[in-house]
C-alpha positions in Angstrom: 2.6 -3.4 -32.9 4.3 -5.9 -30.7 3.2 -9.2 -29.1 3.7 -9.8 -25.4 5.8 -12.9 -24.5 3.7 -13.1 -21.3 0.6 -11.4 -20.0 0.8 -9.7 -16.6 -1.7 -9.4 -13.8 -1.0 -6.9 -11.1 -3.1 -7.2 -7.9 -2.6 -4.2 -5.6 -3.2 -4.6 -1.9 -2.9 -1.1 -0.6 -0.8 -1.1 2.5 -0.2 -4.8 2.3 2.4 -6.1 4.8 3.8 -9.6 5.4 3.5 -8.7 9.2 -0.2 -9.5 8.8 -0.2 -11.8 5.8 2.4 -14.3 7.1 0.6 -15.3 10.3 -2.7 -15.6 8.4 -1.1 -17.7 5.7 0.5 -20.0 8.3 -2.9 -20.3 10.0 -4.5 -21.5 6.7 -6.7 -18.4 6.3 -5.2 -17.3 3.0 -4.8 -20.5 0.9 -4.5 -18.8 -2.5 -1.9 -16.2 -1.5 0.0 -19.0 0.3 -0.1 -21.1 -2.8 1.4 -18.2 -4.9 4.2 -17.9 -2.4 5.0 -21.6 -2.4 5.2 -21.8 -6.2 6.8 -18.4 -6.8 8.9 -15.7 -5.3 8.2 -13.4 -2.3 10.2 -10.3 -1.2 9.7 -7.1 0.7 9.0 -4.2 -1.7 10.6 -0.9 -0.7 8.3 2.1 -1.1 9.2 5.7 -1.9 9.2 8.5 0.7 6.7 9.7 1.8 5.3 6.2 1.7 1.8 7.3 0.9 -0.8 6.2 -1.5 -0.5 8.9 -4.2 3.3 9.3 -4.5 3.8 5.6 -4.1 1.2 4.3 -6.6 2.2 7.1 -9.1 5.8 6.1 -8.7 4.9 2.4 -9.4 2.9 3.3 -12.5 5.5 5.5 -14.1 8.8 4.1 -12.7 9.7 7.7 -11.7 10.2 8.8 -8.1 8.4 11.7 -6.4 11.2 14.1 -7.3 10.8 13.3 -10.9 7.0 13.6 -10.8 6.9 16.6 -8.5 4.4 14.8 -6.3 5.0 14.3 -2.6 1.6 13.7 -1.0 -2.1 13.7 -1.6 -2.1 17.5 -2.0 0.3 20.2 -3.3 0.8 23.9 -2.6 -1.7 26.2 -4.2 -1.1 29.9 -3.5 -0.6 31.1 0.1 0.1 28.7 3.0 -3.0 27.1 4.2 -4.3 26.6 0.7 -3.7 23.4 -1.2 -5.2 21.3 -4.0 -5.6 17.6 -4.6 -2.9 16.1 -6.8 -4.8 15.5 -10.1 -2.6 13.1 -12.1 0.8 11.6 -12.7 0.6 12.9 -16.2 2.4 14.1 -18.4 4.6 11.2 -17.2 3.8 8.0 -19.0 2.3 5.1 -17.0 3.3 1.5 -17.8 -0.1 0.9 -19.3 0.3 4.0 -21.6 3.5 2.6 -23.0 2.0 -0.9 -23.5 -1.1 0.7 -25.2 1.0 2.7 -27.6 2.8 -0.5 -28.6 -0.6 -2.1 -29.4 -1.0 -4.3 -26.3 -4.4 -4.3 -24.6 -4.5 -3.0 -21.1 -7.0 -2.7 -18.2 -6.8 -0.5 -15.1 -9.3 -0.8 -12.2 -9.4 1.4 -9.2 -6.1 3.2 -9.7 -6.2 6.5 -7.8 -6.9 9.0 -10.6 -9.6 11.5 -11.3 -10.9 10.1 -14.6 -10.2 7.6 -17.4 -8.7 8.6 -20.7 -8.4 7.0 -24.2 -6.0 4.1 -24.6 -6.1 0.6 -26.1 -8.1 -1.1 -23.4 -10.2 0.2 -20.5 -9.8 2.3 -17.3 -12.2 2.4 -14.3 -10.6 5.0 -12.1 -10.6 4.7 -8.3 -9.8 7.2 -5.5 -10.9 10.8 -6.3 -13.1 9.7 -9.1 -16.6 8.7 -7.9 -19.0 9.3 -10.8 -16.3 10.6 -13.1 -15.5 9.4 -16.6 -14.4 5.9 -17.4 -12.8 4.8 -20.6 -14.7 3.7 -22.6 -17.7 5.8 -21.5 -20.0 2.8 -21.1 -17.6 0.9 -18.9 -19.2 2.0 -15.6 -22.6 0.8 -16.8 -21.1 -2.5 -17.9 -19.5 -3.0 -14.5 -22.6 -2.0 -12.6 -24.6 -4.6 -14.5 -22.0 -7.2 -13.6 -22.1 -6.6 -9.9 -25.8 -5.6 -9.7 -25.0 -2.4 -7.9 -23.0 0.8 -8.2 -19.3 0.2 -8.4 -18.0 1.0 -4.9 -16.2 4.2 -4.0 -13.9 4.9 -1.1 -15.0 3.8 2.3 -16.6 6.5 4.4 -15.0 7.9 7.6 -14.7 5.3 10.3 -17.1 5.6 13.3 -16.7 3.4 16.3 -20.4 3.2 16.7 -20.7 1.8 13.1 -17.7 -0.5 13.2 -19.6 -3.7 12.2 -21.3 -2.2 9.2 -18.1 -0.4 8.2 -16.1 -3.7 8.1 -19.0 -5.4 6.3 -19.0 -2.6 3.7 -15.3 -3.0 3.2 -15.8 -6.8 2.7 -18.6 -6.2 0.2 -16.5 -3.7 -1.7 -13.7 -6.2 -2.1 -16.1 -8.8 -3.5 -17.6 -6.3 -6.0 -14.2 -5.1 -7.2 -13.1 -8.7 -7.7 -16.4 -9.5 -9.7 -15.7 -6.5 -11.9 -12.1 -7.3 -12.5 -12.7 -11.0 -13.2 -15.5 -10.3 -15.6 -13.7 -7.6 -17.5 -10.6 -9.8 -17.7 -12.6 -12.7 -19.2 -14.5 -10.5 -21.6 -11.8 -8.2 -22.9 -8.7 -10.4 -22.5 -6.1 -7.6 -21.7 -2.4 -8.4 -22.0 -1.9 -6.3 -18.8 -4.4 -5.9 -16.0 -4.0 -3.8 -12.8 -6.6 -4.1 -10.1 -6.3 -2.4 -6.7 -8.0 -3.2 -3.4 -7.8 0.0 -1.3 -9.8 -1.4 1.6 -6.8 -3.2 3.1 -5.2 0.1 3.9 -8.3 1.6 5.4 -8.9 -1.5 7.6 -5.3 -1.5 8.8 -5.3 2.2 9.7 -8.3 1.9 11.9 -8.1 -1.6 13.3 -4.5 -2.6 13.4 -4.6 -3.5 17.1 -7.3 -6.1 16.4 -5.7 -7.5 13.3 -2.2 -7.9 14.7 -3.3 -10.4 17.3 -2.6 -14.1 16.9 -4.9 -15.4 14.1 -7.1 -17.3 16.6 -7.8 -14.1 18.5 -8.7 -11.8 15.5 -12.4 -10.9 15.4 -14.5 -13.0 13.1 -15.5 -10.1 10.8 -11.8 -9.1 10.2 -10.9 -12.7 9.5 -13.7 -12.9 7.0 -12.4 -9.6 5.4 -9.0 -11.2 4.8 -10.5 -14.4 3.5 -12.5 -12.3 1.1 -9.2 -10.6 -0.1 -7.7 -14.0 -0.7 -10.8 -15.2 -2.7 -10.8 -12.0 -4.6 -7.2 -12.4 -5.7 -7.9 -16.0 -6.6 -10.9 -15.2 -8.7 -9.2 -12.4 -10.7 -6.1 -14.6 -11.2 -8.2 -17.5 -12.5 -10.2 -15.3 -14.9 -7.0 -13.7 -16.2 -5.4 -17.0 -16.8 -8.5 -18.6 -18.4 -7.2 -18.0 -21.9 -4.2 -20.3 -21.5 -1.5 -17.9 -22.7 1.7 -17.6 -20.6 0.9 -15.3 -17.7 2.5 -14.0 -14.5 0.7 -12.7 -11.4 2.3 -10.1 -9.2 0.7 -9.2 -5.8 2.2 -5.9 -4.6 1.6 -3.1 -2.2 2.4 0.6 -2.3 3.9 0.6 1.2 3.7 -1.5 4.3 1.9 -1.0 7.6 2.5 -1.2 11.3 1.4 -0.1 14.7 1.5 3.5 15.8 1.3 5.1 19.2 2.9 8.5 18.9 2.5 11.8 16.9 5.1 14.5 16.2 3.3 17.9 15.6 5.9 19.6 13.3 4.2 23.0 13.3 4.0 23.0 17.1 7.7 22.2 17.2 8.4 25.0 14.8 6.3 27.4 16.9 8.2 26.4 20.0 11.4 27.1 18.2 10.2 30.5 17.2 10.5 29.5 13.5 6.7 29.8 13.1 5.3 33.0 14.6 1.7 33.9 15.4 0.5 37.4 15.3 0.3 38.9 18.8 -2.7 37.7 20.6 -3.4 35.0 18.1 -1.6 32.0 19.7 -4.0 29.1 20.2 -4.7 29.4 23.9 -8.2 27.7 23.8 -6.7 24.8 21.7 -4.0 24.2 24.4 -6.7 24.0 27.2 -8.9 21.6 25.2 -6.0 19.5 24.1 -4.8 19.0 27.7 -8.4 18.0 28.8 -8.7 15.5 25.9 -5.3 13.9 26.8 -6.2 13.7 30.5 -9.6 12.0 29.8 -7.7 9.0 28.4 -6.4 8.3 31.9 -9.8 8.2 33.5 -12.0 5.1 33.9 -14.5 4.7 31.0 -12.9 7.6 29.2 -12.2 5.5 26.2 -16.0 5.0 25.5 -16.6 8.7 26.0 -13.8 9.9 23.7 -14.8 7.5 21.0 -18.4 8.8 21.2 -17.0 12.4 20.9 -14.9 11.4 17.9 -18.1 9.9 16.2 -19.9 13.2 16.9 -17.1 15.3 15.4 -17.3 13.3 12.2 -21.1 13.9 11.9 -21.8 17.0 9.9 -24.9 17.7 12.1 -22.7 18.7 15.1 -20.8 21.7 13.6 -20.8 23.7 16.9 -19.3 20.8 18.8 -16.7 20.3 16.1 -15.9 24.0 16.1 -15.4 24.0 19.8 -13.2 20.9 20.1 -11.3 20.8 16.8 -11.8 23.7 14.4 -8.8 25.7 15.7 -6.5 22.7 15.6 -6.0 22.6 11.8 -3.2 24.3 10.0 -5.7 25.9 7.6 -7.4 27.6 10.5 -4.1 28.7 12.1 -2.7 30.0 8.8 -4.9 33.1 9.0 -3.4 33.9 12.4 0.3 33.3 11.5 2.6 36.3 11.0 3.9 35.4 7.5 6.4 38.3 7.4 8.3 36.9 10.4 7.6 33.1 10.1 10.6 31.2 8.8 9.3 27.7 8.2 6.0 25.7 8.3 4.8 22.2 7.5 2.0 22.1 4.9 0.6 20.5 2.8 2.8 17.4 3.1 3.0 16.3 6.8 6.5 14.8 6.4 7.8 18.1 4.9 9.1 21.4 6.2 8.8 24.3 3.8 10.6 27.6 4.0 8.3 30.6 4.0 8.3 32.3 0.5 6.5 35.4 2.1 9.3 36.3 4.5 11.3 39.1 2.9 14.4 38.3 5.0 14.8 34.8 3.5 17.4 35.5 0.9 19.0 32.5 -0.9 22.0 32.5 1.4 19.7 32.9 4.5 17.5 30.0 3.2 20.5 27.7 3.1 21.6 28.7 6.6 18.1 28.2 8.0 17.8 24.8 6.4 21.0 23.7 8.0 19.9 25.0 11.4 16.5 23.3 11.3 18.2 20.0 10.3 20.6 20.3 13.2 17.9 21.1 15.8 15.6 18.3 14.6 18.4 15.7 14.6 19.2 16.8 18.2 15.6 16.5 19.4 16.0 14.6 22.7 12.7 12.7 22.9 12.5 11.0 19.4 14.8 9.8 16.7 14.3 12.2 13.8 15.9 11.5 10.4 16.1 14.6 8.2 16.6 14.5 4.4 17.0 17.1 1.8 15.0 16.3 -1.3 18.2 15.9 -3.4 19.3 13.1 -1.0 16.4 10.8 -1.6 15.1 11.7 -5.1 16.9 11.6 -8.4 14.5 13.9 -10.2 14.9 17.5 -11.2 11.2 18.4 -10.7 11.6 19.6 -7.1 9.9 23.0 -7.5 7.1 22.1 -5.0 9.2 19.8 -2.8 9.6 20.6 0.9 13.0 22.1 1.8 13.4 19.1 4.2 11.6 15.8 4.8 11.5 14.1 8.2 11.0 10.5 9.3 10.4 10.0 13.1 11.2 6.9 15.1 11.4 4.8 11.9 7.8 5.8 11.0 6.5 4.5 14.3 5.7 8.1 15.1 3.6 10.0 12.6 4.3 13.6 11.6 1.2 15.8 11.7 0.6 19.4 10.5 -2.1 20.5 13.0 -1.9 22.2 16.4 -4.2 19.6 18.1 -2.0 19.1 21.2 0.1 21.4 23.4 3.5 19.6 22.9 5.3 18.6 19.7 5.6 14.9 20.8 2.5 13.0 21.9 3.5 9.5 23.1 0.0 8.4 24.1 -1.7 8.9 20.8 -5.5 9.4 21.0 -6.5 6.4 18.8 -10.2 7.3 19.0 -9.4 10.0 16.3 -6.6 8.5 14.3 -6.7 4.7 14.5 -3.9 2.3 15.6 -1.9 1.7 12.4 0.2 3.7 10.0 2.5 3.2 7.0 5.9 1.5 6.8 8.5 1.5 4.0 8.5 -2.2 3.2 5.4 -3.5 1.4 4.9 -6.9 -0.3 5.9 -8.5 -3.6 4.6 -12.0 -4.5 5.3 -13.3 -8.0 4.2 -16.5 -9.6 3.4 -17.9 -13.0 4.9 -19.1 -16.3 8.7 -18.8 -16.1 8.8 -17.6 -12.5 11.2 -19.6 -10.4 10.6 -20.4 -6.7 12.3 -19.1 -3.6 13.5 -15.6 -2.7 15.6 -12.9 -4.3 18.8 -11.5 -2.9 18.1 -7.8 -3.2 15.1 -5.8 -1.9 13.4 -4.4 -5.0 11.7 -1.0 -4.9 8.4 0.2 -6.3 10.4 2.0 -9.1 11.8 -1.4 -10.2 8.3 -3.0 -10.8 7.4 -1.3 -14.1 10.7 -2.1 -15.8 10.4 -5.7 -14.6 7.0 -6.0 -16.1 8.1 -4.5 -19.4 11.1 -6.9 -19.6 8.9 -9.8 -18.5 6.5 -9.0 -21.3 9.3 -8.7 -23.9 8.9 -5.0 -24.2 11.7 -2.4 -24.0 12.0 -0.4 -20.8 11.2 3.3 -21.1 14.3 5.6 -20.7 12.4 7.8 -18.3 12.1 5.0 -15.7 14.5 5.3 -12.8 14.1 1.7 -11.5 16.1 -1.4 -12.4 14.4 -4.6 -13.6 14.6 -7.6 -11.4 13.1 -9.9 -14.1 16.3 -11.9 -14.0 15.9 -12.5 -10.3 12.4 -13.9 -11.0 13.6 -16.1 -13.9 11.9 -13.9 -16.5 14.9 -12.2 -18.2 14.6 -12.0 -22.0 
């Protein structure tokens, strides 16, 4: 058993970005986060690619990149194309809290995206994918529910424009409840390490970026109150964690950044246009093309925005299955997969939108032919005239050897200002006027946030941009614990003033 030289609190703001936080701090709306910045260190925090919740938070937790974990998105291939399964866990890789627990330090984990808690020296209340699933210890959920006087909140439901006010209010209540739970558990159980995640920030940014990116004085009142609640939540958990008086450090981090989005790149549509994805004769999605053109044209008509938002709400309502089938059922890759000629198709994009996979069911794709096809696809994408498409082989961006389920290529379009999509929702590969009534106005960026303050942390900035992979070894060094050999990141504890 070892003793920690410092305790560490990690506050996760999913999708947090200084592009939103800086103007709000300058306007005095986030006094606590601003105080942390003034007495500590701030820096952009580079995400992994794809910069999405599951691979990003799993990489933070383990210090291993997606190639080492074999995890590249929310889902992973499961049998034939068009079938996938939700990624279940980062294990057998060891999370930072697993290592600390083995060394006898008490840990707490709240709302991390995992399906269930498991035994360790401390407690786990899992988040995304886990509603109603096991906590550790078993009675933890009951303890938390008694603290907040309600059921611990799950993920926010799908956004409906007609229910916007209640949806934002629900997000705000969820933040308050998560903070109550984290603060109380921290005070009661005195963990040496505590991770608490607020997922609501990402969901709000996806749907309502256009409203939040205005000058602070023009942001709607309910969204300002949401961010004030985030600030109070961070303050309350921080104060509870530090209440024991031991040396402690608070890190506020995000898994990725966020920014505006206006365009979509439909990768499978591009592959079909290039005759690399082939439909069986008579199965091409003719009805989908007609409906897609109509939907795009309605955006140019007066009052069309109100109509299309109403249609979007109806499609999200399970009571309108016939309308959903008419307007969107034949847009999904899962629907199209049954109509694709898999003996002639060369490549497809599924289940990771940023990925292009070579078809394992095409008998002509020998190893030599696969290498040739990969080079040809890369060349064609890089020469695409209407968007800037970066193309990476997995071996270019990952150090790991666990690439068995990795796409053959990964793409990044217009510096992530254009979002890759797997469906056949529209007739052309590149949609510059994105239908925001379905998909919101914000999406991910590579640079998230890092704010560090506490005992021993110096003030100012740091010269290099740290990555998510660097956070776990930094925490371990800051706590006086040896870094795990499996971690691929490099500690920046010395940059913070925390080197042993």
